[in-house]
KETIKE-852317 format. One line per field, with one value per residue: residue number from 0; residue in three letters; x, y, z of N, C-alpha, C in turn. Coordinates in steps of 0.1 Angstrom, whole numbers. Layout:
num: [NUM|...]
residuo: [ALA|...]
n_px: [X|...]
n_py: [Y|...]
n_pz: [Z|...]
ca_px: [X|...]
ca_py: [Y|...]
ca_pz: [Z|...]
c_px: [X|...]
c_py: [Y|...]
c_pz: [Z|...]
//
This chain:
num: [0|1|2|3|4|5|6|7|8|9|10|11|12|13|14|15|16|17|18|19|20|21|22|23|24|25|26|27|28|29|30|31|32|33|34|35|36|37|38|39|40|41|42|43|44|45|46|47|48|49|50|51|52|53|54|55|56|57|58|59|60|61|62|63|64|65|66|67|68|69|70|71|72|73|74|75|76|77|78|79|80|81|82|83|84|85|86|87|88|89|90|91|92|93|94|95|96|97|98|99|100|101|102|103|104|105|106|107|108|109|110|111|112|113|114|115|116|117|118|119|120|121|122|123|124|125|126|127|128|129|130|131|132|133|134|135|136|137|138|139|140|141|142|143|144|145|146|147|148|149|150|151|152|153|154|155|156|157|158|159|160|161|162|163|164|165|166|167|168|169|170|171|172|173|174|175|176|177|178|179|180|181|182|183|184|185|186|187|188|189|190|191|192|193|194|195|196|197|198|199|200|201|202|203|204|205|206|207|208|209|210|211|212|213|214|215|216|217|218|219|220|221|222|223|224|225|226|227|228|229|230|231|232|233|234|235|236|237|238|239|240|241|242|243|244|245|246|247|248|249|250|251|252|253|254|255|256|257|258|259|260|261|262|263|264|265|266|267|268|269|270|271|272|273|274|275|276|277|278|279|280|281|282|283|284|285]
residuo: [MET|THR|ARG|ASP|MET|ALA|THR|LEU|ALA|GLY|PHE|GLY|ALA|VAL|VAL|LEU|TRP|ALA|THR|LEU|ALA|LEU|PHE|THR|THR|LEU|SER|GLY|ASP|VAL|PRO|PRO|PHE|GLN|LEU|LEU|ALA|MET|CYS|PHE|ALA|VAL|GLY|GLY|THR|MET|GLY|LEU|ILE|ALA|GLY|TRP|ARG|ARG|ARG|GLY|TRP|THR|ALA|TRP|ARG|GLN|PRO|TRP|PRO|VAL|TRP|ALA|LEU|GLY|VAL|GLY|GLY|LEU|PHE|GLY|TYR|HIS|LEU|LEU|TYR|VAL|LEU|ALA|LEU|ARG|ALA|ALA|PRO|PRO|VAL|GLN|ALA|SER|LEU|ILE|ALA|TYR|LEU|TRP|PRO|LEU|LEU|ILE|VAL|LEU|LEU|SER|SER|LEU|GLY|THR|GLY|LEU|ARG|ALA|HIS|HIS|LEU|ILE|GLY|ALA|LEU|LEU|GLY|LEU|ALA|GLY|ALA|ALA|LEU|ILE|VAL|THR|GLY|GLY|GLN|GLY|VAL|ALA|LEU|SER|SER|ASP|HIS|ALA|ALA|GLY|TYR|ALA|ILE|ALA|PHE|VAL|ALA|ALA|PHE|PHE|TRP|ALA|GLY|TYR|SER|VAL|LEU|SER|ARG|ARG|PHE|ALA|ASP|VAL|PRO|THR|ASP|ALA|VAL|THR|GLY|PHE|CYS|LEU|ALA|THR|ALA|ALA|LEU|SER|LEU|VAL|ALA|HIS|LEU|ALA|LEU|GLU|SER|THR|VAL|VAL|PRO|GLN|GLY|THR|GLU|TRP|LEU|ALA|ILE|LEU|GLY|LEU|GLY|LEU|GLY|PRO|VAL|GLY|LEU|ALA|PHE|PHE|LEU|TRP|ASP|ILE|GLY|VAL|LYS|ARG|GLY|ASP|LEU|PRO|VAL|LEU|GLY|ALA|ALA|SER|TYR|GLY|ALA|PRO|LEU|LEU|SER|THR|PHE|VAL|LEU|ILE|GLY|ALA|GLY|GLN|ALA|THR|LEU|THR|TRP|ALA|VAL|ALA|LEU|ALA|CYS|LEU|LEU|ILE|THR|GLY|GLY|ALA|GLY|LEU|ALA|ALA|LYS|ASP|LEU|ILE|PHE|ARG|ARG|PRO]
n_px: [-1090|-1087|-1060|-1068|-1091|-1081|-1065|-1085|-1096|-1076|-1078|-1101|-1093|-1078|-1099|-1114|-1095|-1096|-1116|-1104|-1093|-1117|-1132|-1113|-1111|-1136|-1134|-1127|-1107|-1092|-1062|-1034|-1023|-1041|-1063|-1055|-1053|-1079|-1092|-1079|-1086|-1113|-1113|-1099|-1116|-1138|-1128|-1124|-1150|-1161|-1146|-1153|-1170|-1156|-1134|-1113|-1092|-1074|-1056|-1038|-1017|-987|-953|-927|-915|-937|-954|-938|-935|-962|-972|-951|-954|-981|-982|-956|-954|-975|-967|-942|-952|-968|-948|-932|-949|-949|-923|-918|-931|-965|-973|-950|-940|-961|-961|-936|-938|-957|-944|-946|-963|-948|-925|-934|-939|-913|-899|-913|-906|-881|-859|-877|-879|-885|-912|-917|-941|-953|-935|-936|-963|-965|-949|-963|-985|-974|-967|-993|-1003|-986|-995|-1020|-1014|-998|-1014|-1007|-988|-962|-932|-911|-883|-866|-835|-838|-858|-849|-847|-874|-881|-866|-876|-902|-895|-885|-908|-923|-908|-913|-941|-941|-923|-936|-959|-948|-932|-951|-961|-943|-954|-977|-992|-1002|-1032|-1057|-1070|-1052|-1046|-1063|-1052|-1029|-1040|-1051|-1028|-1015|-1033|-1029|-1002|-1003|-1019|-1002|-982|-998|-1005|-980|-972|-993|-1022|-1053|-1083|-1117|-1140|-1168|-1203|-1211|-1185|-1178|-1190|-1176|-1151|-1159|-1165|-1140|-1126|-1141|-1138|-1114|-1094|-1097|-1114|-1101|-1074|-1076|-1085|-1063|-1044|-1052|-1049|-1021|-1009|-1019|-1025|-1018|-990|-974|-994|-1012|-996|-992|-1019|-1026|-1020|-1044|-1057|-1053|-1065|-1091|-1098|-1097|-1119|-1139|-1139|-1145|-1171|-1183|-1182|-1159|-1137|-1125|-1130|-1102|-1078|-1056|-1065|-1080|-1061|-1045|-1062|-1063|-1036|-1033|-1053|-1046|-1020|-1026|-1042|-1024|-1004|-1020|-1026|-1021|-1038|-1063|-1064|-1059|-1051|-1070]
n_py: [-841|-806|-783|-757|-761|-776|-756|-738|-755|-754|-727|-729|-741|-720|-702|-716|-717|-691|-691|-700|-684|-674|-696|-708|-688|-691|-715|-715|-720|-742|-760|-756|-781|-800|-791|-793|-821|-829|-816|-826|-852|-851|-842|-863|-885|-876|-877|-905|-915|-902|-915|-941|-958|-961|-974|-959|-961|-978|-962|-956|-972|-966|-958|-951|-925|-910|-909|-897|-872|-863|-865|-852|-827|-818|-823|-815|-787|-775|-782|-768|-742|-737|-740|-718|-697|-699|-692|-667|-633|-633|-618|-612|-638|-650|-635|-641|-669|-668|-665|-686|-686|-670|-684|-707|-698|-691|-716|-733|-725|-732|-745|-741|-715|-683|-663|-628|-615|-633|-633|-605|-603|-620|-607|-583|-594|-603|-579|-569|-589|-585|-560|-567|-585|-570|-548|-524|-513|-517|-538|-549|-566|-586|-597|-612|-630|-647|-674|-682|-668|-681|-707|-702|-695|-718|-733|-721|-729|-756|-759|-748|-764|-789|-784|-779|-802|-821|-823|-839|-863|-867|-888|-900|-908|-884|-894|-904|-883|-885|-905|-891|-870|-885|-896|-873|-863|-883|-879|-853|-856|-871|-850|-832|-846|-847|-821|-804|-795|-811|-797|-795|-789|-766|-763|-744|-744|-769|-771|-752|-765|-787|-774|-765|-789|-799|-780|-757|-773|-797|-804|-785|-793|-815|-803|-786|-804|-814|-790|-783|-805|-806|-781|-746|-737|-713|-694|-702|-699|-671|-663|-673|-655|-642|-654|-644|-619|-624|-638|-617|-602|-620|-621|-594|-593|-610|-594|-593|-579|-548|-526|-511|-486|-500|-525|-520|-510|-533|-550|-540|-544|-573|-584|-572|-582|-610|-610|-601|-622|-642|-636|-650|-671|-659|-643|-661|-672|-687]
n_pz: [-236|-245|-247|-240|-225|-204|-193|-184|-164|-146|-139|-125|-101|-90|-85|-66|-45|-37|-18|4|26|38|46|63|83|94|105|131|161|154|153|129|117|125|112|85|84|87|66|43|45|41|14|1|6|-8|-34|-35|-34|-57|-77|-75|-91|-114|-105|-94|-76|-86|-100|-81|-82|-87|-96|-71|-76|-85|-63|-45|-56|-56|-29|-17|-28|-20|9|16|9|24|50|52|48|71|91|84|89|116|122|113|108|98|74|59|56|42|18|7|4|-15|-39|-56|-80|-98|-99|-111|-137|-145|-142|-158|-183|-188|-211|-231|-237|-224|-227|-232|-224|-207|-184|-177|-172|-149|-131|-128|-116|-92|-80|-75|-58|-36|-27|-18|3|20|24|13|30|30|34|59|62|86|100|122|116|97|92|91|68|49|50|40|14|4|6|-14|-36|-35|-41|-67|-80|-78|-93|-119|-124|-124|-150|-162|-156|-170|-180|-158|-142|-130|-108|-91|-74|-53|-37|-30|-14|7|19|26|45|65|72|81|103|119|123|137|161|172|175|183|203|204|192|195|169|168|163|135|127|118|94|79|78|64|40|33|28|7|-13|-16|-5|-16|-43|-57|-60|-77|-100|-104|-110|-135|-149|-147|-160|-185|-195|-201|-187|-180|-183|-164|-141|-140|-138|-113|-94|-90|-70|-42|-46|-54|-31|-12|-21|-16|12|17|7|25|47|62|56|42|14|-1|-13|-19|-25|-48|-66|-67|-80|-106|-113|-111|-127|-151|-154|-156|-178|-198|-197|-206|-232|-256|-253|-252|-275|-296|-328|-354]
ca_px: [-1092|-1079|-1051|-1075|-1100|-1073|-1061|-1097|-1097|-1066|-1084|-1111|-1086|-1075|-1112|-1117|-1085|-1101|-1125|-1096|-1092|-1130|-1135|-1103|-1115|-1148|-1132|-1124|-1094|-1086|-1048|-1032|-1021|-1053|-1072|-1051|-1056|-1094|-1096|-1074|-1094|-1126|-1110|-1095|-1128|-1146|-1122|-1126|-1164|-1163|-1140|-1156|-1176|-1146|-1123|-1103|-1081|-1064|-1046|-1028|-1005|-977|-940|-924|-913|-950|-959|-929|-939|-976|-973|-942|-960|-992|-978|-944|-957|-983|-958|-933|-959|-971|-936|-928|-958|-945|-910|-917|-944|-974|-974|-938|-939|-971|-957|-925|-944|-965|-936|-947|-967|-937|-915|-940|-936|-899|-894|-920|-901|-867|-858|-887|-877|-894|-917|-917|-954|-955|-927|-942|-976|-963|-943|-974|-993|-966|-969|-1007|-1003|-978|-1004|-1031|-1009|-993|-1023|-1000|-981|-947|-927|-898|-877|-857|-826|-842|-867|-842|-850|-888|-881|-859|-886|-912|-890|-885|-922|-927|-902|-920|-953|-938|-917|-947|-967|-940|-928|-963|-962|-935|-962|-990|-1000|-1008|-1046|-1059|-1075|-1040|-1045|-1070|-1042|-1020|-1047|-1053|-1015|-1013|-1041|-1023|-990|-1008|-1024|-990|-977|-1007|-1003|-966|-969|-1004|-1033|-1066|-1094|-1129|-1148|-1181|-1213|-1208|-1171|-1178|-1194|-1164|-1141|-1164|-1164|-1125|-1123|-1147|-1134|-1100|-1084|-1102|-1116|-1091|-1061|-1079|-1085|-1050|-1036|-1055|-1043|-1006|-1005|-1024|-1028|-1007|-984|-971|-1006|-1017|-987|-996|-1033|-1027|-1020|-1057|-1063|-1054|-1074|-1105|-1100|-1101|-1133|-1149|-1139|-1153|-1185|-1187|-1182|-1148|-1127|-1130|-1124|-1093|-1071|-1046|-1073|-1084|-1048|-1041|-1072|-1058|-1023|-1034|-1061|-1038|-1009|-1031|-1046|-1012|-998|-1029|-1030|-1021|-1050|-1075|-1065|-1053|-1056|-1075]
ca_py: [-827|-797|-775|-745|-766|-779|-743|-734|-763|-748|-715|-733|-743|-707|-696|-723|-713|-678|-692|-706|-675|-672|-709|-710|-679|-696|-728|-713|-721|-756|-757|-758|-795|-807|-786|-799|-835|-831|-812|-835|-865|-849|-842|-876|-893|-871|-883|-919|-917|-898|-924|-955|-966|-964|-981|-949|-964|-985|-952|-954|-981|-958|-959|-943|-911|-903|-907|-888|-858|-859|-863|-842|-814|-814|-822|-807|-773|-771|-783|-757|-729|-736|-737|-705|-688|-699|-687|-653|-626|-639|-610|-614|-652|-653|-629|-649|-682|-666|-664|-698|-684|-665|-695|-716|-691|-692|-730|-740|-719|-737|-753|-738|-701|-675|-652|-616|-612|-642|-628|-592|-606|-626|-597|-574|-601|-603|-566|-569|-598|-578|-550|-574|-591|-560|-537|-511|-507|-521|-550|-547|-579|-586|-608|-621|-640|-652|-688|-683|-664|-692|-718|-698|-695|-733|-737|-716|-738|-769|-760|-746|-777|-800|-780|-780|-816|-830|-824|-851|-875|-864|-900|-905|-903|-875|-902|-906|-872|-890|-911|-881|-863|-893|-897|-860|-863|-891|-872|-841|-861|-874|-838|-827|-853|-845|-807|-795|-800|-812|-788|-801|-778|-764|-757|-741|-747|-782|-768|-745|-775|-795|-766|-765|-802|-801|-770|-753|-783|-809|-804|-776|-800|-823|-793|-781|-815|-813|-778|-783|-816|-805|-767|-736|-735|-699|-686|-706|-693|-657|-662|-677|-643|-638|-661|-635|-608|-630|-641|-605|-598|-629|-616|-581|-597|-616|-585|-596|-570|-536|-522|-500|-482|-511|-536|-515|-510|-547|-556|-536|-551|-587|-587|-568|-591|-622|-608|-600|-635|-651|-630|-660|-680|-651|-639|-672|-672|-700]
ca_pz: [-232|-252|-238|-234|-215|-192|-186|-177|-152|-136|-134|-115|-89|-85|-80|-53|-35|-32|-6|15|37|45|53|74|94|100|112|145|166|151|149|114|112|127|101|73|84|85|53|33|47|34|0|-3|7|-19|-46|-35|-38|-71|-86|-71|-101|-124|-98|-95|-67|-94|-104|-71|-85|-94|-91|-60|-79|-86|-50|-38|-61|-52|-15|-13|-32|-12|23|18|8|36|62|52|50|85|98|81|97|131|124|108|107|87|62|52|52|31|5|2|-1|-27|-51|-64|-94|-106|-101|-121|-150|-148|-143|-169|-195|-190|-223|-242|-239|-217|-235|-224|-219|-195|-173|-173|-166|-136|-122|-124|-106|-79|-74|-70|-46|-25|-22|-11|15|29|26|9|41|28|41|65|65|97|101|133|111|84|91|86|54|41|49|31|1|1|3|-28|-46|-34|-49|-81|-85|-79|-104|-131|-126|-127|-164|-167|-154|-176|-182|-145|-141|-119|-97|-82|-65|-42|-28|-24|-4|19|25|32|57|75|76|88|116|127|127|147|173|177|178|187|211|197|195|188|163|174|155|121|123|111|80|73|76|52|28|29|23|-6|-23|-18|-1|-22|-57|-63|-63|-88|-111|-107|-116|-149|-155|-149|-168|-199|-198|-204|-174|-178|-181|-150|-131|-138|-133|-99|-85|-88|-58|-31|-49|-53|-17|-6|-25|-9|26|17|5|38|58|70|51|36|1|0|-25|-22|-32|-62|-75|-69|-90|-119|-116|-112|-139|-162|-156|-160|-192|-206|-197|-213|-244|-266|-251|-255|-289|-304|-342|-359]
c_px: [-1082|-1070|-1059|-1084|-1093|-1068|-1073|-1099|-1088|-1071|-1094|-1105|-1083|-1088|-1115|-1107|-1088|-1110|-1117|-1096|-1106|-1133|-1125|-1107|-1127|-1146|-1128|-1109|-1087|-1072|-1045|-1031|-1033|-1063|-1068|-1055|-1071|-1098|-1092|-1081|-1107|-1123|-1107|-1107|-1137|-1141|-1124|-1140|-1166|-1157|-1143|-1161|-1166|-1133|-1111|-1091|-1070|-1053|-1036|-1015|-995|-964|-937|-922|-926|-955|-951|-932|-952|-977|-963|-947|-971|-988|-966|-947|-965|-975|-949|-940|-963|-959|-931|-936|-954|-932|-908|-931|-952|-974|-962|-937|-949|-967|-945|-929|-951|-957|-938|-953|-956|-927|-921|-937|-922|-895|-901|-914|-887|-868|-867|-886|-888|-899|-920|-930|-958|-948|-933|-955|-975|-957|-954|-983|-987|-968|-983|-1008|-997|-987|-1015|-1026|-1005|-1003|-1017|-991|-966|-944|-913|-892|-866|-848|-830|-851|-862|-846|-864|-889|-876|-869|-897|-908|-889|-899|-927|-921|-908|-932|-951|-932|-927|-955|-961|-937|-939|-965|-954|-943|-976|-999|-1006|-1022|-1048|-1065|-1064|-1040|-1053|-1061|-1033|-1027|-1048|-1039|-1012|-1021|-1035|-1010|-993|-1013|-1012|-983|-985|-1005|-990|-965|-980|-1013|-1046|-1076|-1106|-1137|-1162|-1190|-1210|-1193|-1169|-1181|-1183|-1154|-1146|-1162|-1149|-1122|-1129|-1142|-1119|-1090|-1089|-1103|-1105|-1078|-1063|-1079|-1071|-1041|-1039|-1048|-1028|-1001|-1008|-1026|-1016|-1001|-980|-983|-1012|-1009|-991|-1010|-1035|-1026|-1034|-1063|-1064|-1063|-1088|-1108|-1104|-1115|-1143|-1150|-1147|-1168|-1191|-1187|-1170|-1136|-1133|-1123|-1115|-1086|-1061|-1053|-1076|-1072|-1044|-1050|-1067|-1045|-1024|-1042|-1053|-1027|-1014|-1035|-1034|-1005|-1007|-1033|-1030|-1033|-1062|-1076|-1058|-1060|-1060|-1064]
c_py: [-817|-789|-763|-750|-770|-767|-738|-742|-758|-736|-718|-735|-730|-700|-703|-719|-699|-679|-697|-697|-675|-685|-711|-701|-685|-709|-727|-714|-735|-753|-762|-773|-803|-804|-792|-814|-837|-827|-821|-849|-863|-849|-855|-886|-889|-877|-898|-922|-914|-908|-939|-963|-970|-970|-972|-953|-972|-975|-950|-963|-974|-960|-949|-928|-903|-900|-897|-873|-854|-856|-852|-828|-809|-813|-813|-792|-768|-772|-771|-744|-727|-733|-723|-694|-688|-692|-672|-646|-631|-631|-613|-629|-656|-647|-637|-662|-680|-662|-676|-696|-679|-676|-705|-711|-693|-707|-737|-735|-725|-747|-750|-723|-693|-664|-640|-613|-621|-637|-614|-594|-611|-616|-586|-581|-602|-590|-564|-577|-591|-567|-556|-579|-581|-548|-523|-505|-510|-533|-547|-561|-577|-598|-617|-633|-647|-666|-690|-679|-675|-704|-714|-698|-709|-738|-733|-725|-752|-770|-757|-758|-788|-797|-783|-795|-825|-832|-836|-864|-873|-876|-906|-899|-894|-882|-904|-895|-876|-897|-901|-873|-872|-895|-884|-859|-871|-885|-860|-845|-864|-860|-831|-833|-850|-830|-798|-803|-800|-803|-793|-789|-778|-758|-756|-743|-760|-780|-761|-755|-784|-787|-765|-778|-805|-792|-767|-763|-797|-808|-795|-783|-810|-814|-788|-792|-816|-802|-779|-794|-813|-791|-759|-732|-720|-691|-689|-700|-678|-655|-665|-666|-638|-644|-651|-623|-613|-633|-628|-600|-607|-624|-603|-584|-603|-607|-586|-587|-558|-533|-510|-497|-493|-522|-532|-515|-525|-554|-552|-543|-566|-591|-583|-577|-605|-621|-608|-614|-645|-646|-640|-669|-672|-647|-649|-671|-686|-708]
c_pz: [-239|-242|-232|-223|-202|-185|-178|-164|-142|-131|-124|-102|-82|-78|-67|-42|-30|-20|6|27|45|53|65|86|101|107|126|149|164|146|135|110|114|115|88|73|81|71|42|33|40|19|-6|-4|-5|-32|-47|-39|-52|-81|-84|-83|-112|-118|-98|-86|-75|-99|-93|-73|-94|-88|-80|-64|-80|-72|-42|-43|-56|-38|-10|-17|-22|3|25|18|20|49|63|54|64|93|96|88|112|133|119|108|95|74|53|47|41|18|-1|-4|-14|-39|-60|-78|-103|-109|-111|-135|-154|-151|-155|-183|-198|-202|-234|-245|-233|-226|-226|-217|-207|-183|-168|-166|-151|-126|-118|-114|-92|-72|-68|-58|-34|-19|-14|3|25|32|21|19|39|37|46|70|76|97|112|128|98|82|86|72|45|39|40|17|-4|-2|-10|-38|-46|-43|-64|-87|-87|-91|-118|-134|-128|-141|-169|-165|-159|-179|-169|-144|-129|-107|-87|-71|-52|-32|-22|-13|9|26|32|45|68|80|84|102|125|132|138|161|180|182|183|197|203|201|187|182|169|163|140|117|116|96|73|70|64|39|24|22|9|-17|-24|-13|-6|-37|-64|-67|-75|-101|-115|-113|-131|-156|-157|-158|-183|-204|-201|-191|-171|-175|-167|-139|-129|-133|-119|-89|-83|-75|-46|-33|-48|-38|-9|-9|-18|6|27|16|18|50|67|66|45|23|3|-13|-29|-30|-46|-71|-77|-80|-104|-123|-119|-125|-151|-165|-161|-175|-202|-208|-206|-227|-256|-266|-255|-269|-299|-318|-346|-366]
//
């Protein structure tokens, strides 16, 4: 697979993550860790079925650092994100946790030199994401929630670190992600049993959970694995800010949100930033 095609695969993950908010809203009152356990179980099972004919499970025979990175990235990020939302106001925690695209741009450039258009594009995307998350109302950080902010910041580093370090294991087949998903489902189940009360989904809530497991908490991680291992990481990092924007448009289309000036301005900032970061990919010379 070429670098450009791998980058496009990573873009596919960003598009799928845009449906995360809608499906999560439609999943009802299922608590976070129970929802993660169910969704990652669906995603892992999907990967198992898709890789059955080529004996994809043989890709699970990896040394412990690969498993530590894969499970640490998937489960570690989501664990920390949920804990951050419990310890700090959701808007502030979400915005801090969403520093991971900028961190990907910065970390992926270590040793290779950071190009100005990558950094400027990522910063424009961050500004656009801030508008989406806050609704243009601003953010007031309080020392009372310092622990929650710190957890959210660590979560951002977890996902950025997972994305960047995955490149060191580019020879590990993407089928290994199936094992990471199933392990994450098991750990999420343990966290659910320890911290939450079980809620049985009703009616269409089952379809929303299935949609989550097949898309943003399933296929997206397989596409992201391809993108971060073989694609253009700085471009993917900057383009990842498109997820909250696309998510907002999905919610607007579903009648669960309204179009505001903040959304319109965020659209300009995020698309402009992503285009600037990806200019080498778009205008590459023969």
